[in-house]
C-alpha positions in Angstrom: 27.3 38.8 138.7 28.3 42.7 138.3 32.0 43.3 138.9 33.4 47.0 139.4 35.3 47.8 136.0 36.8 51.1 137.5 38.6 52.0 140.6 35.4 54.2 141.7 33.1 51.4 140.9 31.0 53.8 138.9 30.5 51.5 136.2 30.3 47.8 136.1 30.8 44.8 133.8 28.3 42.2 133.6 29.4 38.6 133.7 26.8 36.4 131.7 26.5 32.5 132.2 28.4 30.5 129.7 25.4 29.0 128.3 23.6 32.2 127.6 22.8 32.8 123.9 24.4 35.8 121.9 21.0 36.9 121.2 20.4 37.1 125.0 23.5 38.8 125.8 22.9 41.4 123.2 19.6 42.3 124.2 20.4 42.6 127.9 23.6 44.3 127.1 21.7 46.9 125.0 19.0 47.4 127.6 21.1 48.1 130.3 23.3 51.0 128.7 23.8 53.6 131.3 23.4 56.4 129.2 19.7 56.4 128.1 20.5 58.0 124.7 22.5 54.7 123.9 19.7 52.4 125.5 17.5 50.2 123.4 14.0 51.1 123.9 15.1 54.7 124.7 16.3 55.4 120.9 14.3 56.8 118.1 12.9 53.3 117.5 11.4 53.1 121.1 9.7 50.2 122.4 9.6 48.8 118.2 13.4 48.4 118.5 12.9 46.0 121.6 10.1 44.1 119.9 12.1 43.6 116.6 15.0 41.9 118.3 15.9 38.5 117.2 15.3 37.0 120.5 11.7 38.1 120.3 11.1 36.9 117.0 8.4 34.3 117.4 6.2 36.2 119.4 3.2 37.6 117.5 3.2 41.0 119.1 -0.5 41.9 117.5 -1.8 38.5 118.8 -0.5 38.9 122.5 -2.1 42.6 122.6 -5.4 40.9 121.5 -5.3 38.7 124.3 
C-alpha cells in the first residue's frame, strides 16, 4: 500500500507485506527510487545490477537467453 509521506503527497512510502523477504524488499525498493540516477538498472551497471541481485541468484541468464 502506498501512503503519502509528506504533506504535499509528492513522495510515498511503501508498506511491504510482513512475510516478504529482505532480498525482495531491497530489490523492489532499489528499483522504485524516484530519482533515475539512484534507481537500480539505471546506474552504471545497468541491467547487470538487476540480474546480479541475490533475489535472481538461482537464474541462469545465459540458459534463459538461449530459450
